[in-house]
Each structure stands twice: as structure tokens, then as C-alpha cells.
N, C-alpha and C positions, 0 to 999 in steps of 0.2 A: 504494500500500500504506500504510494508515493503522494506527497503533497500536490494538489491540483486545484484549479479553479472550478467551482461548481457550475454545471451547465443549467440551462433553463428547465430542462426536464427534471433533473434532480432537485432543483429548488422548488418546483411545483409539487413534486411528490412529497418532499419534506413538509411543505406548508400544509398539504392536505392531511398528512399523518398527524401533525401537531393540532390541527383543528378538531379532528376526530377524537384524539386523545383528550383534549380539553373537555369536549362534550361528554365523553365517557366518564371522566372523573367527576364532572359536575353532577351528572345524574346519580352516580354512586355515593357521592359525599353526603353524609348525614351529620349535620352540625351537633346533634345531641350526643353522638358517639365520639366526637373529637373536641372535648371542651378546652384542651390546651394545645394540642399539636395540629399542625397543618396536615389535612388529609391527603395532600399531594406528596408528602414525604413518606417514603417506605422504610420499614425497620431494616437495619443492617447490623451485622456483627462481624468482628474480626477476631482472629485467634492466633497467638504465637504458639506454634506447635512445639511441645516439649521434646526433650531428648532422653532424659533420665526416666527410670521406671521404679525407683525405690527411694525411700526418704532418709537414707543414712549411709555413711561409709563410702561416699563417692564424691568426686569432684563436681561442683555445681557448674553446669554448662547451660546457659539459658537459650541456646540457639542464637538467633541474630535479631534482637528486638529492634535495632536501628534500621535494619532492612525493611521491616514492617512499617515502622513510623515514617520512614522516608517515602515508601510507596503510597502511603495514605495521604500524604501532605496536600496534594492538589485536589483530590476528590473531597477531602474534608473542608478545604478552603472554599470550594465551590458550594458545598452544602450549607456551610455557615452563612455565606453571603446570601444565598437564596432564602434561608430562614429569616434573616434580618430584614431583607427588603420586601418579603412577601411575594405573592403571586403577581407576575407582570401583567400589564393590561392586555397585551396581545399574546397569543399562544407562542411559547418559546421552548427551546430544547431543555431549558432548566425548570420548566413547570414541575416536572416530576424528578425528584432527587432523593438520594439516600439521606436518611434522618440521622445525622451524626450528633445532633444537639448543638450546644454553644461551647465556645472555647472556655477552658477553666479560668477562673479569676485568681488573683494573687493569693487570696486566703485559701482557696482549694489547693493551689500548687504547694503552698507551705505545709499544709496539713497532710497531704497524701504522701506516703513514704513506704518504701519496701515493696516487694513483689505482690501482685494481685493474687488473691486466692480464688476470688470470684469476681464477677463484674461489679463495678461500683453501683450501689443501690440507686443513686440518682443518675439514670442513664441519659438525662438531658445534657450532661457534660460529655464532650467528645472523648475525654479520657475514659469514660465509663463504658465504652463499646468494645474494649479489647479484653478478651478472655486470655489469661496468661497463667496457667497452672504450674509451670516449671517441671512438674512431675506428672507422668501419665500412669495412673493406677486407678483402683476402684473408686477412691475418694474423688479424684479429678474427673473421672468419667461420670459419676453421679452429678457432680456440680455442673458439668457441661450440659448434660441432658436437662437439668433443671433450668438453666439459662435459655436453652433452645425452646423449651416449652413456654417459658414466660415471655420471651421476646418475639417468638415466631418470625425470625428474620426472612425477608424475601431474598436476601443475598448473604452468603457466608464467605468471608475471605480468610484463607489459611496461608500463613507464611511459614515455610519449613526449610531447614538445612537438610542435607542428605540423611544424616543420622536420625532425623525425626520424621522422615517421609512415611515410614510404616504407620506412625501414629496419625499423620495427616489423613491417610486413607481411612483409618478407623473413625476419625472425627467426621470425615465427609459422609461415611455410611450412617453414623448416628444422626447427622443433620437431615439426611434424606428420610430417616425413620421418624424423627421427633419434630421436624419442621417441614412437613410435606410441601413440595413445590419450591423449596429453597434452591436457589441457583448457587452452586458451589464453585468458587474460583480459587485455584492454587497458584501461589507464586513463591518467591524467595530464592535462596541460593541453590537449592536442588534443581529448581526449574531452570535457572540460569546455566547450570552445569550440564544439563541433559537435553536442551532444545537448541538446535542450530538450524540456520537456513543457508544453503549454499547458493549465493547469488549467481554464480557463473552458470550453474545448471538449472537453477530454479527449483531445486528439490530440498526436502526437509532431511535433516540429519538428526535422528532421535536416538538417544542412548537407550540401550536395553533396560537401563534403570529408570528411565523417565516415567512420569505419571502416565503419559499417553500410551507408551508401549505396554506397561503392566496391565492397563485396562483393555487395550486392543487384543492382547493375546490371552486374556482370561485369568491372569495371575491375581487380579483384583476386580472387584465388582465395579460396574459402570456408575460410580457415585460422584464423579467430578465432571463439571460441565465445561470449564475453561481452564487453561494453563497460560500464565503470563510470564514471559522470560525477557530479560533485558532491562531497559530503563523503566522501572516499575511505576513510578509516579505518573508520567504522562500517558503510558499505555493503559494503566488501570483507570485513569480518569476517562480516557476514550471509551474503554469497554463498558464502564458503568453508565456513561451517558447513552451509549447504544442500547444497553439493557433497559434503561429508564424510558427510552423512546418507545419500546414495544411492550412495556409492562402494563398490566391491567390492575385495577383496584381490587379485584377479587383475590382470594387467597391461593388460587391455582398456580401451576408452574409457569415459568417464563420460557418460551421456546428458544433453544440454542440456535436453530436455523434462522429464526427471525432476528435474533441479536446479531448474527453474522451478517445478514443483509443490511441491518441498520448501521453497521460499522462504516460502510462506505458513505452513507448519507451524512453521518455526523462528521466524518473527515472532510467531505466536500463542503459542508456548511462552514466549517472552520477556515477553509482556504489553505491553511498550512498545518502540517502535523509536526508535533514536537517529539523528540526522542527516537530511539531505535530499539528494535527487539522483535519478538514474535508473540502473537496471540494464537492459541490453538483452541478451536471449538470442537468438543466431542459430541457428535450426534449419535443417534442409535445405529447409524450405518457406517459412519466414517469419522476420521479426524481431519478437520479442515485447518490448515495452517495459514495464517494471515501475517505475512512479513510486514513490519512497519519500518519504513526508512524515512524518518522525518528529520527536521533540523536538529543539529546537535544542541543539547541543552546543558548549560553550566549550572552548577549547584546554586549560584547566586540568583538564578531565575526562579528557584523553587522556594516555597516557604520553609522555615526552620522545621525540622522533624519534631521539635518539642513545642511548636506552636499549639498543637492540639493535645499534648500529653505532658503530664507532670514528670519531673526528673525524679526517678525512684531509686536509682542505683546508689549503693554506698561502696566505696572502694577503700579497703583497709590500708592501702599504701599511702593514701592521703589523709593526714591527721591534723593539718594546721588549724582547721576550723574548730576542732575539738568539740563538735556538737553531738557526737555519738561514739560509743565504743566500737561500732562497726566501721567507723571511718567517715569521711566527708561525703556529703551528697554530691554525686559525681555524674556529670553529663558525658555522653560519648559524642565526639565530634569527628568528622572526616573531611579532609581536603581533597581526596580523590577516592574513586571506587575500585580501582584496580592497581596492582603493583606493576611498576614499569620494568621490573626485572623478571627473569625467566627461570626461577628455580623449578626443578623437575617435579617436585612434590606438591607445589602450591596451587590451590584452587583459586587464589586471589590474583594470580598472574594475569597480565593483560592477554596472554595467549589463550587462557581458558575463559575468562569472564567476558572479554570483548566489550567491556563497559567503560566508555570514555567520560561518563558524567563526572565532573569534578569542578573544583574551583580553579580558575586560571591562576597562574603564579602572580598575575598583576592584581588579584582580588584579595590581597592580604588584609586590606582595611575592612572589607566586607566580613571576613571571618572574625576580626577583632570586634566588629559591631555585633556579631552573633554571640560572642562571649559576653559582651556588655548586656545583651538581652537575657542571657542565661543568669547572670549575676542578679539582675532585677527580679528574676523568678525564684530567687532563693538558692541557686546552685552555688556550691562551695568549691568545687573542683571540676576539672575536665580531663578526659584522656582522649588524645587524638588516635583513633583506631586505624588510621591509614597504615597499610603495610610498611610504608616508609613516609615519614613526616614530610609533607610538601614534595613528595617524590624525590627526596634527597637534594633538592635545589637549595643551596645555602644562601643564595641571594633572597629567595622567597622567605626562607626562615628568618633572615636578618630583617627584612622589611616587615614581616609579621610582628617581630619583637618590638620594633619601633612603633608600629601601630598600637600594640598592646601597652607600650609605655605611655602613650598619649591618653589612652583610656584610663590607666591607673592614676594618672596625674589629675584627671578631672572627676573621677569617681572613687571616693574613699573606700566604698564597699569592695571594690575590686582589688584592693591592695593585699588583702589576705587570701585572695583566690590563688589556688595552685593548680598546676597541670603537669601532664606527662605526655610523652610521645614515643613513637617507635622509630628507630634508626637501624642501620646495618653497620657491620664492622668496616666495610670498604667505604661507605659514605663518610664515616668518622675519620678514616685514614686516607682521605683524599689528599695526596702529597702535593698536587698542583695548587690546591687551595688551602694549604695548612693554616696560613694566617687568618683567612676568612673563617675557617672552621673554629679556631680558638676564639675569635672575636664573637662569633655567633653563639657559641656555648656560654660565654660570659653573659651575653644579652639574654639568652634563655633563662639562665639562673636568676639574673637581676629582675626579670619580669615574671617570676612565679613558677618556672619549671623546676620541679624537685625530683623528677623521676624520668628515666629513659629506659625503654624496653628494647632488647636486642635479641634477634634470633641467632643463637650460637649453633644450633642444630646438633653438631657433633664436635668432639675434640680429637677425633681420629683422622689422620691425614688420608688413610685408605678409604674413608667414607667421603670426606669433603671433596676429594678430587672428582667425584661423580655427580655432585649436586647441581652444578651450574648456578651457584648462588652469587652471581655477579662478582666472582673472585677476580682480582687483578692478576691474571696469570703471568703478566710480564714481571710481576714482583715475586722474587724467589723466596720470600719469607714463608716460613711454616705457618699454618693456620693457627696453631696454638699460640705462637708469639704475637700474631696479629690480633687475636682476640684479647690477649692480656694488654696489649698496648692500647687498643680501642677503649677497653673498660677503664684503664688507668687514666686515659685522657679525659673521659667524661667525669670520673670521680674527682680528678684534680681541679675540675671547674665547679666542684661543690654540688654535683648532681648524683643522686643514687641510681644504681643500675639493677634491673632485673632481666631475666633471660628465659628463653624457651629452649629446650633440648629435645631433639627428635630422634628416636630410636627406630631402626628398621630400614634405613636408607640403603642404597646399593653399597656393597662392600662391608656391611655389618656382620659381625660374628661376636661370640662371647668375649673375645679379647678386646675388640673395639668398644664393646659396651662397658667393660671394666675400665678401660682407658679413659673413656669419656666421663664416667662417674667419678673417677679419681681426680682427673684434671679440673672438673667443675668444683669438686671439693676443695682443691687448692686455691681456686679463685675466691671461694667463700672464706677460707682461712685467712686470706690476705686482704679481706675487706673490700673486694672488688664487686661482689654481688650481694644484694640484700634479699634476693628472691630468685629461685631457680625452679622452673616448671618442667617436669619430665612429661613427654608425650610419646605416644606410639603412632608410627606412620599409619594413617588410615587412607585407603584408596578413595579418591574422588573421581567421578566421571570427568574425563577430558584432560586430566593431567598427563604429563609425559611419562611419569613413572608407572602410572596405572596401565598405560599402553605397553610400556616396555616389559612389565611383569605379566602381560597377558591377562589382565583382570578386566575384561570387557563385559563381564556379566556379574555385576555387583548386586547382591541381594539387599536392597534398601526398601523392600516392600513387605516381607514376611514379618509377622508379629513376633518379637523376641523380648523377653524380660532379661535384661542384661545381668551379668554376674561378675564377681571378682575372678581374676585380677583386672578385668577390663574396666570395671566401674571406677577404678582408681585413676583413670585417665580420660581426658576429654574425647568424646566421639567414639572411642574404641569399642568395637563389637566383634565377636567371633565372625570369621568369614570375610571381613572387609579390612582386616589389619594386615600388615606386611607379611608376605609369604616367607621372609627371611627370619621371622621370629616364631618360635613355638610358645606354647603356654608357659613352659618352664622359664623361658627367657623373660617373658612378661612379668611373671612372679619375681624373678631375680631383679629386674629393673626397679620394680616397686619397692622391694625390701632393701636392696643395696643402696638405692638413692636416698631412701628415708633414713637409713643408718648413717651414711656418709655425709649427707647434706644437713641432717638434723632439721631444726625448725625453719631453716631457710628454704626448705623444699615447699613448693606450693602443692598441697594435696587437698585435703578438705579443710585447710587452714583458712579461717575467716580473714586473716590478716592480708591475704593476697587475692581473695576471690571476690569478684563483684557481686553485690547483693542487689537484686532489683533490676531495673532497666531504665 
């Protein structure tokens, strides 16, 4: 679907549809049954699909709440605007819209804290439309059914990472049973990783693990109506406007075929399409892929992901505010959606995600303004979740710090605000820009940065030579010495460092595992790391290492209740972890790292695990 000007036939067809829809809703509307709400607004519900299946003894992994918040930003903005201005005089595309309620006020934002166990009782607030159980068990299932029966959503939006996809399918099935007629839309990182469009051939490339394929070949029931992959915010807004165009006021189902037809009308009416990605409609007979190739959209063109949602996370690594033993109320912020580097294992690599949505390096002031907005909402800290902060561009990092300095000068509340970001070893050890790096690290510290997170991955040279982790191969230094130098450089500028360590990469064996655990222990002994997080390589659809290991059929659809030792690591499940590790290896990694790294290890330790979203 490309941007195009609407022709007269399309314009007339749309005008006729809008008039008929206005008449339909006017006849169906009963003022006595809608004492508060606009009868043209239909109930909607979103859910962050959980990953974990038990309530103790495992690492808390919330999935990707910011992916959901970002995807909802445009459709919520449109809904709130429609609610505030009321029904337009003439029939309009926005006559019928999702009922997200109104934005939270300051009192609400300050009061709401921690993960949601159920939807907020007052669902007139946009924040109250997201079901976020964090754990998928009998308690969560019962709560989800209760919410479905109470709200009776016309549309359910599910956002899932790959490890949660099996539970997304179960939630979709429950929605079809307990909210009959509900249109189910699935998006999130798993959709991004498994749905591709080959422009050269005009064909779809769907992973065996994709929602579309597991339904088409009968591994899952046909309980999903649409899958959205790519730039979620503009694509979801387009899809929901198309759904609203064909929706009726009755409680019956909305036709997938009619929504697919309406997509072209909505796109033609808008004149230009924003964002890029794919929408797949699943009818009773086929899967219809609609490639969307619109104008590139920068993050500054989108509302803040927190415009509609309270900041609920607490990150124990940030304690300056001192408002809670769980750590400071922490927002997650991103300056880009994909990593510019090409690590073989990473699902966030630009090679896999193909997602260009980001802030331009010239938009540092806009990001500083977002921070000021967050401070006004009671946020005490922020962590930049980019795979690499500002893509490793030291000029952008420097400009951002100067912008932040101006904010701190004019806003006293921002002076206690602290933040952290992710960098890489080679970005820190950029020899050509050594002076700029040192000056930027000083600026970071002076303007509130207290923590940097670095992916070390392994301390074994036999492993790191295979990773493709943006290593400066012209530099003959050993990886271990480079890691130590990078960590020392950051620490010498007064900033604490945490790290992730990944076991199961190419070249891994018991000797390399022991070497890595010991070398990380030495970094901890020398005060170079305040936190180390052990992880097990988990195969993601689309990554280079997944293809190289022949893992093209990943079971992310069968229901599994996870068990130790896998529950001690993020995302790890039997059958999707590295083929180079057996269960004894995973037990060894868990026990040996806990013993050698002590309390610095991030396991179920609240001091390093984000709480909330």
C-alpha cells in the first residue's frame, strides 16, 4: 500500500459509507443507555502478554511494555481528541473511534505505581485499558476473563515478544470465548521478527513461528484476526480507523474482509501514509498481507509513549530520589528502535527489525523536552533502552547533554533526576574520538547519568571472534583487555557500570563458560561492575545465529509452564535455547555465576530488576 491521491470514485464511496454509518449509529443510539459515554465510541482493551508462568524463583521479565505504549500512542491521541471535541457536524472517519477514555491527570500519575494486577477500576482513564498481569497462571487467567466479560471489548490488542507468543494465542482464544465478536489484533516484537515482505518479488516471507503460519497450518486455532508488524503506531492507527469504518453498533463480529477493503479507502482519504510495515488479515480462507510503505516517521512526530500511561516502573539501580526501597520511579526512553550494529544473536539488529523509526541525531533538544515532561509527571529517573545510546554518535550524546543542562538550569525539579544508558565496548574505545568520548562522559555524569549498561556477552576470545559485535578487528587487542579498559574509562568518569553476559554463542564449551564466569568475577572484585546479568542464548526468528544453527522451526506456540534452571534467566525455555548448551550446562551457569559473582549477579534481585512498566 503506497501513498496516493484519492480519486473521485473512492471519495464518493467513502462519503456514502460515512453517511450510512452515521444513520446506522443514530438509529441504534439510545441516550438512556449511555448516560456518560459517547455511543459512537466502542470499548477496546489492550494487553501486555506475559512471559513468566510462576510467581517465584525466577527473573522478572515483563516482555516489552514500551513497544505496546508506543504502538498505542497515535490511536489513543486520536480517540482522546474525538472524545473532547464530540461528534463532528458532518459525517467523518473519526465519528466512530475506540473508547480509550481521557489522559491521566497529574494526581493519577503520582498515585499509580507498580505493575497492574488488573485493569484500573476507572476505565475512563487511558491508563486503565491495559491488562498487564506479568505472570500467566490460573490467577491471571481468571482476572483476564473477568475483565473481558465486564468490558466486552469490540477490539482486543495483544503485544507479545516471542517468549510470550504461546500465551498470546491462549489470551486470543479466551477473548473469542468470553467477548464474542471481539476483533483480535496481535503485534509486538514477535510479529516484527516473523513477518516480512519481499518487495522485489512481491511475496510474503512468514517465519514458521509466526502467528499467521501457526494458524494456517493448524498448530493453533483461528483466534487472531490481524497481525501488525513494523512501525506499530501509524499502522495500528490505520487499521483501527479501517475497522471503525465498517463497525456496527451491534455486539456482533466485525468482518476481517470488510476491514481489509476499508484499509484502502482510509489510506486514500488521508492522501499520505505514515510508517512502514505489514498488516496481515486472517480470513476463514486465506491470509491477506497488506504491505504498507509510507513516509518515514521520526519519533519526534509521535506522541510520548507515556502521554496516555503513568510511569510505573521502579529500577533499583537508581536511588537518588530515595522515594522507595524498590528504587526510583523510572521511565524507559528510546532514541532509536533498532541497533545499527550486526551482532549475530541480536533480534534488535537493524538486519532483523528493519525498523528505522527513531529520533534524528539533530533532535536532541526534543528528547530533552520529553525528559522535562516526564519530570513534570513525577518521574524520578530514566533508562535509555536503545541498544546503543544515540546509536553511538558522540556528537549527538554531547548535544543531548547540553540540552539537558539547559533544562536542569531552568527546572529545579530536574536536578535530582538521574538516568542511565547502554553503550558498547568499541563505542567507548573509539580511538579516533578519544577526547570527545572523555568530554562526553564528563557531560553525562554532570547532567545526571549515574549508570551505563554494556553488553560484554563473553570473556572468551574463542567465542567473541564469532559474534560480529562491531569489534574493531584492525585493533589487535584481546577482548578481555578491551572490556577492562572500557569499564575503567566509564568508572573513572564517576559512572557505575552494569553488564549482560550471554552464554551459548558459537565457540562455547564448558571451558569458555568457566573462563567467562571467572573473568567477570575479577571485574567485580576490582570494582568495575556493580551488576552482572547472566543470560542464555535464546533463538529469535530472523537472527543470523538462528539460521546458522538450523533453528528455523522454533516452537513459540505450544503451551509450556517453564521450569528451573530456565526460569533463572530471561526468555529461556527448553527447545529454543542454544543447541551448544545442555541442561547441565545451564544449571552450572546459574550456580557458578551466583557463587562467583555473589550479590552483584542480577537474578531475582530486586536491586537490579525493573518493577512495573
